[in-house]
C-alpha angles and dihedrals in degrees: 000000000000121000120207108190121213135169094270096048095044095051092045093048094046095045090043091054092046093051091043094051089045093051093049091048092050093048089054097043102042136047138210125023094352090072089065093052085050088055091051089050090050090053090053090048091051090050094048095043097050092040086056089052090047089057092050097057131070108197124091093229093054092046092051089051093053092043089056089048090048091056090057082074100029095053095054100034097094094037093056090047091055093046089051092052091050093050095041091053091047094242111185132190134149087235093057097124091047089051091052090051091051092048092052095040098085094043089052092047090046093054091046088050089051093050094046099036096118089065099050109012090215094132102035120017091196140350119205128175120235127187117233108178108295091347130091107209129192111237104204129194104204124229131211095270091054088060089047091052092045092052091044091052093050092047097050091044092051092041091051091048092048091052091052093046094048093048096050107026092103098032134107118306092250090054089049092054091052090046092055092051092048092049089049091052090049104039105033096065090042092053089046090054092046091054090049093048093050093047091238094128120018111147088172106037096203099035121085107217095186093099088057091055090051096043096047092046095047092043089059090042093052095053090047091054092052100040100037102023089243114193089016120122091218100084090042091048090048092052092049092047091051092049089049095051112107091209117086110254120201121178119200129185125226089276091055092249119146110257101169144344136185128239090257092062089058090062094060110109121251096354105048096061091056096054116119133157113266092014114133116249090231090067097058096036097042090124096042108076094171091058092046088053091051091051095046092050089055092198133123105274144136125221137171122225137175132220136181134033128304093273096044098032114156127194120206131190108210121195122194119208116185120219108226126186123213090279091055089246111150107242098170149326136253116208119198114200116201122182104221098167093114094043091050090050092049092047091050090048090050091047092051091046091049091052092046092050090048091051092047091049091050089046092051092051090049095051093047084057089048092052091049095045117018094037100036095045100060094040093049089046091055091045090053092046092052090048092050090048093050092048091050096243090116116047121230093244089051090049091052092051088055094052097089091054090046090049091053090049092050090050089057091045090050091051091047094050090048093051093044091052092047092048092047091051091050091053096053119107108285091016128240116324114243113221107189120201138163117260143152109260091204093063090052091050092052091047092052090045091056093048092051100034094092091058090045091050092056089061090038090241118159118217112206122191120195111187107203096151120091098187131088123231131231114219143106102297097206091051094050092046091054091044093051093044091053092050093046091045089053091049090054092045095053098038121096123240111282090022129137136232119203120201120188139173129209137183116237131173104299092338143083113221118209117190124190112190129182133179099221136116095307130213127283120243089246093055091044089058089051092053091052091049094046095244119153120237136158132218133177121252126235091272094039092267110171125232140185103209089233096108096066092049090053091047093055094043096048095047091049090049087057094051093255136118139228126218122188126192124175143163119196113251093011103065145253136275124203118191122190124192120200129178118262123240117268094252093050091050090062093053 
C-alpha cells in the first residue's frame, strides 16, 4: 500500500492524532461525564485520521479499508454526544440501560452495514474512484441506510444540544458559559456538515471538510477541559462554596490588584462598598495600615483589627493565605475577613463572669470560715465565762472586770452579724430590693456617730461632723446607714488613741458628697487596688481589732445599687479618706 501525502492528508492525520491523544489523556485523567465527551472526541479523531489516510492512497481497495475504519468513528459520534448530554445533565430513569442500548443500536447497525455493504448495497450503492489532480477520491452513490444514519446523527446531536440547553438555560453564569461552549461543539460541526451535504458551501468540490470542523472544535474543547476543568463540577462547586462562605473573601494578584471577592465581603463596613475588580488594595485599605502591612508581607498570617467609633466598634480577624505556584513563587493572596465583634464581647463577658464567680466562691469560703471562727469564738467564750461564773470558779468581781472586754467583743460580733445578714440577703436570687426614699444625710451621720461614739471614746477618738451640704439625698436609707457605719467603724479601728475623724458633706451638681477622713495607719496601694476591684481582704486595727473585709465590699455594692460612687484615697502612716457621692432628691436638683 503506497501512501502519497498531500496537504489535506497531512493536516487531517496530524490533527486526528492530536485530538485522539488528547481524548485518551482526558479519559484517563478525568471522571464522570467528561469521559463521554472524550469518547466523542476520539470518534472525531478516528474519522479525521483515517480520512487523511484515505486521501493519501490511490487504490480502490485501500480507500475502502480506510472508509470502513472512518465509520468506526462516524457511526458512534452522535450517539456518544447524546449519552454525554444525558450524563452531564444528570438524567435519571429506571430504563436507563435500555435507553443506552437503543441509542447505540443504530450506530452498531450502521457500522455492520458499512462492513457488509458489498453484500447488500444498503449503505453505498456504488463506489468509484475519480482522479482530482494528485488525489484519488472516492465517488460515492449513497444508499437508504446512509440517509437513515445521517438523519439519526442530526437528530441525536440536536437532541443532545437541546437537553443541555434546557437544563442550564436558567442556571449559574459559569454553567451558562460551559453550556455555550458545549452547544458550539455540538452544533458548529453539524451545521458545517449540513452546508456541505446540501452543496451550499464546497470550496473543494471533492473534499469533505466536515472532519476539519470536528477536529478543530474538539481540539479547542480538549485543551479547555484540561486547562480550565471545563465540564467539571469542581470550579462551579468552588464558586458556590465561596459565595456561601459567611466570611468575607478577597483575592489579590501579585500586584495587589483585586481579582475576585464574594458577596459576604461587600457587607463589611467602610471597605466592602469600595471593592471593585482591578482596583488596587491600597485604595480600599488606605486608612488601615495593619491590613496593608499584612498584604505587603504576602505571608500566611492572622491579625485582628478594629474599625468604627466606640458605639459602632467592629473587630475583624483577617487571615492571609498566599497563593503559591509549583515553584513556590507568590502569585497572589487570599484574605479572609471574619467579624468577631460578638465573639469578643461574649468572651469578655464570660471572662468577667468567671472572675466574679471565682471571687464569690472565694468570698463564700472565707465567710464560712468567719462564721466557724470569728463568730463561734466570742460566743463560745461568753458561754464558757457565764458557765464558770455560775459554777463559782470565776468570782462576781472578776466577772464584772471582764465585762468591758466582753462588750467590745459583742460589738464586733453584732457588726459581723449585721454584715453577714446584709451580704447573705444581697446574694439571694434577685438580690436585695432597693427602696429609695428622701432623707437628710446629716441626721444619719449623727445617728451613726452616737452608735459608735462609745467605741470611739474608749480610744479617745474625736468624731467631728461639718455639714456643708444643704440638699437631701434619695437612696435606700438602711443600705446607706450600714455603709456609713462600716466606714466610720473602720476609721475608728485604724485610728490611733487620741486621734480624730473628720466627716464633711458638700453639694455637687446633682449629688451630695460625704467624706469620712481619719489620720490612722492608712491603706497600702495593694489593698487600695483590691478595694477598687471588690476583692475582700482583712487587716488588724491599731489595738489588734479583728476584721473580716466584708464591710468594704458591702459599702461598694450598696452605694452602687443606689446610683452612687465611692472614692478612696490613702497614704500609709498618714490616714485614709472615703468619699461617697449620692444623688440629690428631685426637689433639691431644681434649686
